C-alpha positions as a Markdown table, in Angstrom:
| # | Residue | x | y | z |
|---|---|---|---|---|
| 1 | Met | -0.1 | 0.2 | -0.2 |
| 2 | Thr | 1.7 | 3.3 | -0.7 |
| 3 | Lys | 1.2 | 6.8 | 1.3 |
| 4 | Pro | -0.1 | 9.8 | -0.1 |
| 5 | Ala | 2.6 | 12.4 | -1.1 |
| 6 | Gly | 4.0 | 14.4 | 1.4 |
| 7 | Ser | 2.5 | 11.8 | 4.1 |
| 8 | Ala | 5.9 | 10.7 | 5.4 |
| 9 | Ala | 7.3 | 11.9 | 8.4 |
| 10 | Gly | 9.1 | 15.3 | 7.6 |
| 11 | Asn | 7.7 | 15.5 | 3.8 |
| 12 | Thr | 4.7 | 18.0 | 5.2 |
| 13 | Val | 4.1 | 21.3 | 3.3 |
| 14 | Ser | 2.5 | 24.0 | 4.9 |
| 15 | Pro | 0.1 | 26.7 | 3.4 |
| 16 | Pro | 1.6 | 29.6 | 2.9 |
| 17 | Thr | 1.0 | 32.3 | 5.3 |
| 18 | Tyr | -1.1 | 35.3 | 4.6 |
| 19 | Leu | -1.1 | 38.7 | 6.1 |
| 20 | Thr | -3.1 | 41.9 | 6.2 |
| 21 | Leu | -2.1 | 45.3 | 4.9 |
| 22 | Glu | -2.1 | 46.2 | 8.4 |
| 23 | Gln | 0.3 | 43.8 | 9.1 |
| 24 | Val | 2.9 | 44.3 | 6.2 |
| 25 | Ala | 2.7 | 48.0 | 7.3 |
| 26 | Gln | 3.6 | 47.1 | 10.7 |
| 27 | Ile | 6.3 | 44.8 | 9.5 |
| 28 | Thr | 7.9 | 47.1 | 7.0 |
| 29 | Glu | 7.2 | 50.2 | 9.0 |
| 30 | Gln | 5.5 | 51.7 | 6.5 |
| 31 | Ser | 2.3 | 52.9 | 6.3 |
| 32 | Val | -0.9 | 51.0 | 4.6 |
| 33 | Met | -1.2 | 53.5 | 1.6 |
| 34 | Thr | 2.7 | 52.8 | 1.0 |
| 35 | Ile | 1.8 | 49.3 | 0.6 |
| 36 | Arg | -1.4 | 50.1 | -1.5 |
| 37 | Arg | 1.1 | 51.9 | -3.8 |
| 38 | Arg | 3.5 | 49.2 | -4.2 |
| 39 | Ile | 0.1 | 46.5 | -5.0 |
| 40 | Ala | -0.8 | 48.9 | -7.3 |
| 41 | Asp | 2.7 | 49.8 | -9.1 |
| 42 | Gly | 3.3 | 45.9 | -9.1 |
| 43 | Thr | 6.1 | 45.4 | -7.0 |
| 44 | Leu | 4.3 | 43.8 | -4.4 |
| 45 | Pro | 1.7 | 40.9 | -5.4 |
| 46 | Ala | -1.2 | 40.4 | -3.5 |
| 47 | Tyr | -4.3 | 38.6 | -3.5 |
| 48 | Arg | -7.9 | 39.3 | -3.2 |
| 49 | Phe | -10.1 | 36.9 | -0.8 |
| 50 | Gly | -13.5 | 37.4 | -1.1 |
| 51 | Gly | -15.2 | 41.0 | -1.7 |
| 52 | Arg | -12.7 | 43.4 | -0.1 |
| 53 | Asn | -9.9 | 41.1 | 1.8 |
| 54 | Ile | -6.5 | 42.0 | 0.5 |
| 55 | Arg | -3.7 | 39.9 | 1.5 |
| 56 | Ile | 0.2 | 39.4 | 1.2 |
| 57 | Lys | 2.1 | 36.0 | 1.3 |
| 58 | Leu | 4.9 | 36.3 | 3.8 |
| 59 | Asp | 6.9 | 34.9 | 0.9 |
| 60 | Asp | 6.4 | 37.5 | -1.5 |
| 61 | Leu | 6.3 | 40.5 | 1.2 |
| 62 | Glu | 10.5 | 38.8 | 1.5 |
| 63 | Ala | 11.1 | 38.0 | -2.3 |
| 64 | Ala | 10.0 | 41.8 | -2.7 |
| 65 | Ala | 12.8 | 43.3 | -0.4 |
| 66 | Arg | 16.1 | 44.2 | -2.2 |
| 67 | Arg | 19.7 | 43.7 | -0.4 |
| 68 | Ile | 21.6 | 46.8 | -0.3 |
| 69 | Pro | 25.3 | 46.3 | -1.6 |
| 70 | Asn | 28.1 | 47.3 | 0.4 |
| 71 | Ala | 31.5 | 48.8 | -0.8 |
| 72 | Gly | 32.9 | 45.0 | 0.0 |
| 73 | Thr | 30.6 | 43.3 | -2.5 |
| 74 | Gly | 30.0 | 43.7 | -6.0 |
C-alpha cells in the first residue's frame, strides 16, 4: 500500500502565510497607503479573498525586499 504524497514524516508542506495590509505595514514600518501603492505599481504581489479582503503572502513580502550592496560586495 502506498502513502499519499507528503504524508511521510518531515515531508509535510505547510500552507502559505497570508498577511493583512496592516500587518505588512507594521512589519515594514511603512504606511498602509504605501503598501497599497506598491501593490498598484506591481512591486508587491497581493491576493483578494472575497469582496474586499486583500492579503499578501509572507514569501512574496520577503522576495520584494532588495539587498543594499556595500563597498565590499560587487
